[in-house]
C-alpha positions as CSV (number, residue, x, y, z in Angstrom):
1,M,-0.1,-0.1,0.2
2,K,1.8,3.6,-0.6
3,L,1.2,6.2,1.7
4,L,-0.3,9.7,0.1
5,K,2.7,13.1,2.0
6,L,0.2,15.4,3.5
7,G,1.8,19.2,2.1
8,N,1.0,22.3,0.7
9,V,-1.8,23.4,-1.3
10,K,-1.3,26.8,-3.1
11,G,0.7,27.8,0.3
12,K,-2.1,26.4,2.6
13,P,-1.2,23.7,4.7
14,I,-3.5,20.5,4.8
15,R,-6.0,20.7,7.4
16,A,-7.1,17.1,8.7
17,L,-8.4,15.6,11.8
18,S,-5.9,14.5,14.9
19,K,-6.3,10.5,15.4
20,E,-8.6,12.0,19.3
21,Q,-10.4,14.5,17.6
22,D,-11.0,11.2,15.1
23,K,-12.2,8.8,17.7
24,Q,-14.4,11.5,19.6
25,L,-15.8,12.2,16.1
26,R,-16.8,8.8,15.5
27,T,-17.4,7.6,18.8
28,A,-21.0,10.3,18.6
29,L,-21.5,9.4,14.8
30,A,-21.6,5.9,16.7
31,D,-24.5,6.6,19.1
32,R,-26.3,8.9,16.1
33,E,-29.5,7.7,14.8
34,D,-30.9,10.9,12.1
35,H,-31.1,11.4,9.3
36,L,-27.9,12.8,8.2
37,K,-25.8,9.9,9.7
38,P,-25.0,9.0,6.4
39,L,-23.7,11.9,5.1
40,W,-21.8,12.5,8.2
41,M,-20.2,8.3,8.0
42,V,-19.3,9.1,3.7
43,G,-17.4,12.2,5.3
44,V,-15.4,11.0,7.8
45,N,-14.2,8.3,5.9
46,T,-13.8,9.7,2.1
47,G,-12.4,13.5,3.3
48,L,-14.7,15.1,0.6
49,R,-15.2,18.9,0.8
50,R,-18.8,20.0,2.1
51,A,-20.3,21.4,-0.9
52,E,-19.8,17.8,-2.6
53,L,-20.9,15.8,-0.1
54,L,-24.4,17.4,-0.3
55,R,-24.2,17.9,-4.4
56,L,-23.6,13.4,-3.8
57,R,-26.3,11.7,-5.1
58,W,-27.4,7.6,-5.2
59,S,-26.5,7.3,-8.8
60,D,-22.7,9.1,-8.1
61,I,-22.3,5.3,-5.8
62,E,-20.0,3.5,-9.0
63,D,-18.6,-0.3,-8.5
64,G,-17.8,0.6,-5.1
65,Q,-16.4,4.4,-6.0
66,L,-18.5,7.9,-5.1
67,V,-18.8,9.7,-8.2
68,V,-17.9,13.4,-7.8
69,R,-18.9,14.6,-10.5
70,R,-18.4,18.4,-9.8
71,S,-15.2,19.1,-7.3
72,K,-13.3,22.2,-6.3
73,T,-11.1,22.8,-9.5
74,G,-14.3,21.8,-11.4
75,R,-12.7,18.1,-12.8
76,S,-15.1,15.3,-11.4
77,R,-13.0,12.9,-10.0
78,R,-13.5,9.0,-8.2
79,I,-12.9,8.8,-4.4
80,P,-12.8,4.7,-2.9
81,L,-15.9,3.3,-0.3
82,N,-14.7,1.7,2.5
83,A,-16.3,-1.1,4.7
84,E,-17.6,1.7,7.4
85,A,-18.7,4.0,4.4
86,S,-20.6,1.8,2.7
87,R,-22.3,0.6,5.4
88,G,-22.8,4.2,6.6
89,S,-24.3,5.3,3.5
90,V,-26.9,1.9,3.1
91,P,-29.7,2.0,6.0
92,T,-31.4,5.0,4.8
93,R,-31.4,5.1,1.3
94,G,-35.3,4.2,0.8
95,V,-36.1,7.4,2.6
96,N,-35.1,9.8,-1.0
97,Q,-33.7,7.6,-3.5
98,E,-32.1,10.4,-5.3
99,R,-29.9,12.6,-3.1
100,W,-28.6,12.4,-0.1
């Protein structure tokens, strides 16, 4: 497995959750039962930007990947879904077939 090197993007440091912050967020999400939980689970597991998360549609899931059709850069990209993100998105799919 090749590790990604975190660096600067246009002179700005890349922001990521610390291990402790990640643990706290996942603990809070585990106890949460509402319509936004799938969105939070996908976000914390993929690192998608807020706008990208809010534009997601069920049809954006293809072969175990999320297809971000319009990103900040204007280009589309594919994000692999890990098992936790997949589990987090499945339970409420019947609520709204088009939007998450």
